[in-house]
C-alpha positions as CSV (number, residue, x, y, z in Angstrom):
1,X,0.0,0.0,0.0
2,X,1.3,3.4,-0.9
3,X,0.9,6.1,1.9
4,X,1.7,9.9,1.7
5,X,0.7,13.1,3.1
6,X,-2.5,14.8,1.5
7,X,-1.6,18.2,-0.1
8,X,-4.2,20.8,0.6
9,X,-4.1,23.2,-2.4
10,X,-7.0,25.5,-1.3
11,X,-9.4,26.2,1.6
12,X,-13.0,27.5,1.1
13,X,-14.9,29.2,4.0
14,X,-16.1,29.0,6.6
15,X,-19.3,30.4,5.2
16,X,-21.9,32.7,6.6
17,X,-24.6,30.7,8.3
18,X,-22.9,27.3,7.8
19,X,-22.0,25.5,11.0
20,X,-20.9,22.2,9.3
21,X,-20.4,20.9,5.8
22,X,-21.5,17.3,5.0
23,X,-21.6,16.0,1.4
24,X,-19.9,17.4,-1.5
25,X,-20.3,17.1,-5.3
26,X,-19.2,18.7,-8.4
27,X,-21.3,19.5,-11.6
28,X,-18.3,20.4,-13.8
29,X,-18.7,24.1,-12.9
30,X,-19.6,24.4,-9.2
31,X,-18.9,22.5,-6.0
32,X,-22.1,21.8,-4.2
33,X,-21.9,21.1,-0.5
34,X,-24.7,20.1,2.1
35,X,-25.0,22.4,5.2
36,X,-27.9,20.8,7.1
37,X,-31.1,22.6,5.6
38,X,-29.5,23.7,2.3
39,X,-27.3,22.6,-0.4
40,X,-25.1,25.3,-1.8
41,X,-23.2,26.0,-4.9
42,X,-19.5,27.2,-4.5
43,X,-17.7,28.7,-7.4
44,X,-14.2,27.0,-6.9
45,X,-12.5,29.9,-8.7
46,X,-13.7,32.9,-6.7
47,X,-14.6,31.0,-3.6
48,X,-18.0,32.6,-3.6
49,X,-21.3,30.7,-3.0
50,X,-23.5,31.6,-6.0
51,X,-26.8,29.9,-4.8
52,X,-28.5,27.6,-2.5
53,X,-31.5,25.3,-2.6
54,X,-33.6,24.7,0.4
55,X,-33.7,21.0,1.0
56,X,-32.8,18.7,4.0
57,X,-29.1,18.1,3.5
58,X,-27.4,16.3,6.3
59,X,-25.1,13.7,4.6
60,X,-23.9,12.8,1.1
61,X,-24.5,14.7,-2.1
62,X,-24.0,13.5,-5.7
63,X,-24.5,14.6,-9.2
64,X,-25.3,12.4,-12.3
65,X,-24.8,14.9,-14.9
66,X,-28.2,16.2,-14.8
67,X,-29.6,16.0,-11.3
68,X,-28.4,16.3,-7.7
69,X,-28.9,13.7,-5.2
70,X,-29.0,14.6,-1.2
71,X,-29.3,12.1,1.6
72,X,-31.3,13.3,4.6
73,X,-33.9,11.7,7.0
74,X,-33.3,8.2,5.6
75,X,-34.1,9.3,2.2
76,X,-32.3,10.3,-1.0
77,X,-33.8,13.1,-2.9
78,X,-33.4,13.7,-6.6
79,X,-33.2,17.4,-7.2
80,X,-33.5,19.4,-10.4
81,X,-30.7,22.0,-9.7
82,X,-32.0,24.8,-11.9
83,X,-35.4,24.9,-10.1
84,X,-34.5,23.3,-6.8
85,X,-37.6,20.9,-7.3
86,X,-37.4,17.4,-5.8
87,X,-38.4,15.1,-8.7
88,X,-38.2,11.7,-7.0
89,X,-37.3,10.2,-3.7
90,X,-35.9,6.9,-2.9
91,X,-35.1,5.1,0.6
92,X,-31.5,5.2,1.7
93,X,-30.0,2.0,3.1
94,X,-30.7,1.4,6.9
95,X,-27.9,2.7,8.8
96,X,-25.6,5.7,9.4
97,X,-25.4,6.9,5.8
98,X,-22.6,9.5,5.1
99,X,-21.2,9.8,1.6
100,X,-22.8,9.6,-1.7
101,X,-21.6,9.4,-5.3
102,X,-22.8,8.6,-8.9
103,X,-20.9,6.2,-11.1
104,X,-21.6,3.6,-13.6
105,X,-25.4,4.3,-13.7
106,X,-25.6,3.7,-10.1
107,X,-25.6,5.6,-6.6
108,X,-22.8,4.6,-4.0
109,X,-23.6,5.2,-0.5
110,X,-20.9,5.3,2.3
111,X,-22.0,4.0,5.6
112,X,-20.1,5.5,8.5
113,X,-20.4,3.1,11.5
114,X,-21.1,0.1,9.4
115,X,-17.7,0.6,7.5
116,X,-19.4,-0.2,4.2
117,X,-20.0,1.2,0.9
118,X,-23.3,0.1,-0.9
119,X,-24.1,0.3,-4.6
120,X,-27.7,1.2,-5.1
121,X,-30.3,1.0,-7.9
122,X,-31.0,4.9,-8.4
123,X,-34.6,4.2,-9.3
124,X,-35.6,2.0,-6.3
125,X,-32.8,2.3,-3.7
126,X,-32.4,-1.6,-3.9
127,X,-28.8,-2.5,-2.8
128,X,-26.9,-4.1,-5.6
129,X,-23.8,-5.1,-3.7
130,X,-21.7,-4.1,-0.6
131,X,-18.1,-3.4,-0.2
132,X,-16.7,-3.9,3.3
133,X,-14.2,-1.4,4.6
134,X,-11.9,-1.3,7.7
135,X,-12.6,2.2,8.8
136,X,-15.4,4.5,9.4
137,X,-16.7,5.6,6.0
138,X,-17.4,9.3,5.2
139,X,-17.4,10.6,1.6
140,X,-17.3,8.4,-1.5
141,X,-16.1,9.1,-5.0
142,X,-15.1,7.4,-8.2
143,X,-12.1,9.1,-10.0
144,X,-10.6,7.8,-13.2
145,X,-12.2,4.3,-12.7
146,X,-10.7,4.2,-9.0
147,X,-12.9,4.1,-6.0
148,X,-12.0,6.5,-3.2
149,X,-13.6,7.2,0.3
150,X,-12.9,9.5,3.2
151,X,-12.5,8.3,6.8
152,X,-13.0,10.1,10.1
153,X,-12.2,8.0,13.1
154,X,-10.4,9.1,16.4
155,X,-10.4,12.7,15.1
156,X,-8.1,11.6,12.2
157,X,-9.0,11.5,8.5
158,X,-7.6,9.8,5.4
159,X,-8.5,9.7,1.8
160,X,-8.3,6.0,0.7
161,X,-8.2,4.4,-2.7
162,X,-9.6,0.9,-2.4
163,X,-10.1,-2.1,-4.6
164,X,-13.9,-2.0,-5.5
165,X,-14.2,-5.8,-5.4
166,X,-12.3,-6.8,-2.2
167,X,-12.2,-3.4,-0.2
168,X,-8.4,-3.8,0.1
169,X,-6.6,-0.3,0.6
170,X,-4.3,0.4,-2.4
171,X,-3.3,4.1,-1.4
172,X,-3.9,6.5,1.4
173,X,-3.5,10.2,1.8
174,X,-3.3,11.3,5.3
175,X,-5.0,14.6,6.2
176,X,-3.1,16.9,8.6
177,X,-4.0,16.6,12.3
178,X,-7.5,17.9,13.3
179,X,-8.5,18.2,9.6
180,X,-11.4,16.0,9.0
181,X,-13.1,14.6,5.9
182,X,-16.9,14.4,5.7
183,X,-17.9,14.7,1.9
184,X,-15.6,13.8,-0.9
185,X,-15.7,14.4,-4.6
186,X,-13.2,14.4,-7.6
187,X,-13.5,17.2,-10.2
188,X,-12.6,14.8,-12.9
189,X,-9.1,16.2,-13.0
190,X,-6.4,16.8,-10.5
191,X,-8.4,17.9,-7.3
192,X,-10.5,16.1,-4.7
193,X,-13.0,18.4,-2.8
194,X,-13.5,17.5,0.8
195,X,-16.2,18.6,3.1
196,X,-14.5,19.6,6.4
197,X,-17.4,18.7,8.8
198,X,-17.7,21.0,11.8
199,X,-14.9,23.2,10.6
200,X,-17.5,24.7,8.1
201,X,-14.9,24.5,5.3
202,X,-14.5,22.9,2.0
203,X,-10.9,21.8,1.0
204,X,-9.3,21.1,-2.3
205,X,-6.6,18.2,-2.2
206,X,-4.4,17.3,-5.0
207,X,-5.3,14.1,-6.4
208,X,-2.6,11.5,-7.2
209,X,-2.1,10.4,-10.9
210,X,-4.3,7.4,-11.5
211,X,-2.8,3.8,-11.9
212,X,-3.9,3.9,-15.6
213,X,-2.0,7.2,-16.2
214,X,1.0,5.9,-14.2
215,X,1.1,2.7,-16.4
216,X,0.9,4.9,-19.6
217,X,3.8,6.8,-18.4
218,X,5.8,3.9,-17.6
219,X,5.1,2.4,-21.1
220,X,5.9,5.5,-22.8
221,X,9.2,5.8,-21.1
222,X,10.2,2.2,-21.7
223,X,9.3,2.5,-25.6
224,X,12.3,2.9,-27.7
225,X,12.5,6.4,-29.3
226,X,12.2,6.6,-33.1
C-alpha cells in the first residue's frame, strides 16, 4: 500500500450561516456542499457561494450529469438543480449513511459506523452489492475508474483508494492533524473536494495520478525512441 501526506491546495470558508459541511459534489462548474437545511453551490475559482437550494441536506451529495442527489432523514432526494424541485425520492439504506457518489449508472452510499460502501439502484434504492471497509466511511467518489473514500475516526481522517471488489486499501493520503473529511468528490481532473465537517470549510486536495495514467507513463518511458 502506498501512503503519503495529503496536499491541501486551497481552503474555502467558513461560510456565513454554515456550521457544518456534509456531502460534496461537483457539476463540472460548481462545487455543491450540504449544510444541514440547504445544498449550496460554490464557485471554486472565486470561492463565492453563488446559490443555495432549500432541501434537507445532512449527509452525502452526488450529481449524475443532470440531477443532484441528497441524503437526509433516511431518504435520497433527486433534485433538479435549476429549479430546486425534488423530482423523486428513494429510500436510503438502513444505517448511518454518510457519503454519496454517482458512477456507472448507480448511486454509491458510504455508511459510517457500518464501515461499508453500498451500490444502489437509483430508481428503487435497492442494494446491488456491498463493499466492506476497515475504517469508518465518510465521503465516497469514483475518480478515473478508481474508488476512493474518506475516513473520520479518532479525530483523524484519510483519503483511501480501495479495490472495489475486495475493499483492500491500495493507497492512502493522510490529512493533517485535526483536519477531518466528511464529503468527498473528484473534479474529474487533479483535485478532490473534501467537506470539512464542523470546521464549516471545503478543502481542495491534490489528487494523485491514477494507476492507468502511471502505467501509460511507464510504457511511454520504456518504449524505444524513433
